[in-house]
C-alpha positions as CSV (number, residue, x, y, z in Angstrom):
1,M,0.0,0.0,0.0
2,R,2.8,2.4,0.9
3,K,4.6,1.7,-2.4
4,L,1.4,2.4,-4.3
5,L,0.9,5.7,-2.5
6,G,4.5,6.6,-3.2
7,M,4.2,5.8,-6.8
8,A,0.9,7.8,-7.1
9,A,2.6,10.8,-5.4
10,L,5.5,10.5,-7.8
11,V,3.3,10.4,-10.9
12,L,1.3,13.4,-9.6
13,A,4.4,15.4,-9.0
14,S,5.9,14.5,-12.4
15,T,2.6,15.5,-14.1
16,W,2.5,18.7,-12.2
17,A,6.1,19.6,-13.0
18,A,5.6,18.8,-16.7
19,C,2.9,21.4,-16.9
20,G,5.6,24.1,-16.7
21,A,5.0,26.4,-13.8
22,Q,5.5,30.0,-15.0
23,A,4.7,33.3,-13.5
24,T,1.8,35.0,-15.3
25,E,1.9,38.2,-13.2
26,L,4.5,40.7,-12.3
27,G,4.6,42.3,-8.8
28,F,5.5,46.0,-8.6
29,T,6.7,47.3,-5.2
30,I,7.6,50.9,-4.5
31,T,9.3,51.6,-1.2
32,G,10.7,54.8,0.3
33,A,9.9,57.8,2.4
34,G,8.2,55.5,5.0
35,H,5.7,54.1,2.5
36,T,5.1,50.9,0.5
37,I,2.9,50.7,-2.6
38,I,2.3,47.3,-4.1
39,F,0.3,46.2,-7.2
40,D,0.4,43.4,-9.8
41,L,0.0,43.5,-13.5
42,P,0.0,40.7,-16.1
43,Q,3.3,39.7,-17.5
44,D,2.1,40.2,-21.1
45,P,-0.3,43.1,-20.4
46,T,-2.8,44.8,-22.7
47,P,-3.1,48.4,-21.5
48,S,-6.6,50.1,-21.0
49,T,-5.3,52.9,-23.2
50,S,-2.1,53.8,-25.0
51,S,-0.5,56.6,-26.9
52,T,2.2,55.5,-29.4
53,G,5.6,56.7,-28.4
54,E,4.3,58.4,-25.2
55,S,2.4,56.4,-22.6
56,F,0.0,53.6,-21.6
57,T,-2.5,53.3,-18.8
58,F,-4.0,50.5,-16.7
59,D,-7.4,51.2,-15.1
60,S,-8.7,49.8,-11.8
61,V,-5.6,48.1,-10.6
62,D,-5.8,46.2,-7.2
63,G,-3.0,47.0,-4.8
64,T,-2.0,48.1,-1.3
65,V,-0.7,51.3,0.3
66,D,1.2,50.7,3.5
67,G,-0.7,47.4,4.0
68,T,-4.2,48.7,3.3
69,S,-6.0,47.3,0.3
70,T,-7.1,49.7,-2.4
71,V,-8.0,50.0,-6.0
72,F,-5.8,52.4,-8.0
73,D,-8.0,54.3,-10.5
74,E,-5.0,54.6,-12.9
75,V,-1.4,53.4,-13.2
76,I,0.3,55.3,-16.0
77,F,3.7,54.6,-17.6
78,W,5.3,57.4,-19.6
79,N,8.2,57.3,-22.0
80,L,9.4,60.9,-21.6
81,D,12.2,61.1,-24.2
82,Q,13.4,57.6,-25.1
83,S,15.9,57.8,-22.2
84,A,13.8,58.4,-19.1
85,G,10.5,57.2,-17.8
86,N,7.7,58.4,-15.5
87,L,5.3,56.3,-13.4
88,H,2.0,57.7,-12.0
89,V,0.1,55.6,-9.4
90,D,-3.2,57.4,-8.8
91,D,-2.7,60.6,-6.7
92,F,0.8,59.7,-5.6
93,S,3.6,61.9,-6.9
94,P,4.9,61.0,-10.4
95,Y,8.0,58.9,-10.0
96,F,10.9,59.6,-12.4
97,G,13.6,57.1,-13.4
98,A,14.5,54.6,-16.1
99,I,12.1,53.4,-18.8
100,L,10.5,50.3,-17.2
101,Y,9.5,48.5,-20.4
102,T,10.5,47.4,-23.8
103,G,8.3,47.0,-26.9
104,T,5.5,49.3,-27.9
105,E,3.1,51.2,-25.7
106,S,0.2,49.1,-27.0
107,S,2.1,45.8,-26.2
108,P,4.7,46.5,-23.5
109,T,7.1,44.0,-21.9
110,F,8.1,45.1,-18.4
111,K,11.8,44.9,-17.3
112,T,12.4,43.0,-14.1
113,G,14.8,44.0,-11.2
114,S,15.2,46.9,-8.9
115,F,15.1,50.5,-10.2
116,D,16.0,53.8,-8.4
117,I,13.2,56.3,-8.9
118,T,12.5,59.7,-7.4
119,D,9.6,62.2,-7.0
120,D,12.1,65.1,-6.8
121,E,11.8,65.2,-3.0
122,F,12.5,61.6,-1.9
123,D,14.3,58.6,-3.4
124,Y,12.4,55.3,-3.8
125,T,13.1,51.8,-5.0
126,L,10.9,50.1,-7.5
127,T,11.1,46.4,-7.6
128,I,9.5,44.4,-10.4
129,G,9.5,40.7,-10.1
130,A,7.5,37.6,-11.0
131,V,4.6,36.5,-8.9
132,P,4.6,32.7,-8.7
133,E,1.4,31.0,-9.9
134,P,-0.4,28.5,-7.6
135,S,1.0,25.4,-9.2
136,T,4.5,26.6,-8.3
137,W,3.5,27.0,-4.6
138,G,1.8,23.5,-4.7
139,L,4.9,21.9,-6.1
140,M,7.1,23.5,-3.5
141,L,4.8,22.4,-0.7
142,L,4.7,18.8,-2.1
143,G,8.5,18.9,-2.0
144,F,8.6,20.0,1.6
145,A,6.0,17.3,2.5
146,G,8.2,14.7,0.8
147,L,11.3,15.8,2.7
148,S,9.4,15.9,6.0
149,F,8.2,12.3,5.4
150,V,11.7,11.1,4.6
151,G,12.9,12.7,7.8
152,Y,10.1,11.2,9.8
153,R,10.8,7.7,8.4
154,R,14.5,8.0,9.3
155,L,13.7,9.1,12.9
156,S,11.2,6.3,13.4
157,R,13.7,3.7,12.0
158,A,16.5,5.0,14.2
159,A,14.2,4.8,17.2
160,Q,13.3,1.1,16.4
161,V,17.0,0.1,16.2
162,V,17.8,1.5,19.7
């Protein structure tokens, strides 16, 4: 029976891993001046509106400000002059820094990593990173459960020998 359960778990894990867990969302975190603003956008987004060579906008974006849930009316990415970018998140100051995307304004691809941005008064850090999808978390938890089981079996066998 134990071998059958082990084989079933192995087949399930293999099938799950073969599905190819990939992030489908990117997390945006702005920190600085005692505040933290967080929101997620699709990895391959379609903006609500766009203006070629200038900007694109996402409407009604879920997020948090200092841990309090909110819905941002607008998140706007500007391409000021092909060398600098601008990010507006609702009523918060415009943040200036590097251009945060490649591609066109109607089909942007966001860059990932940490970026220094400023609102001309304070300096902030913007971090853009992948948000794992649920199957990634499930596979990780399955791995931890397997390691825990192996550790438990070794301890119980060691106790029987003594």
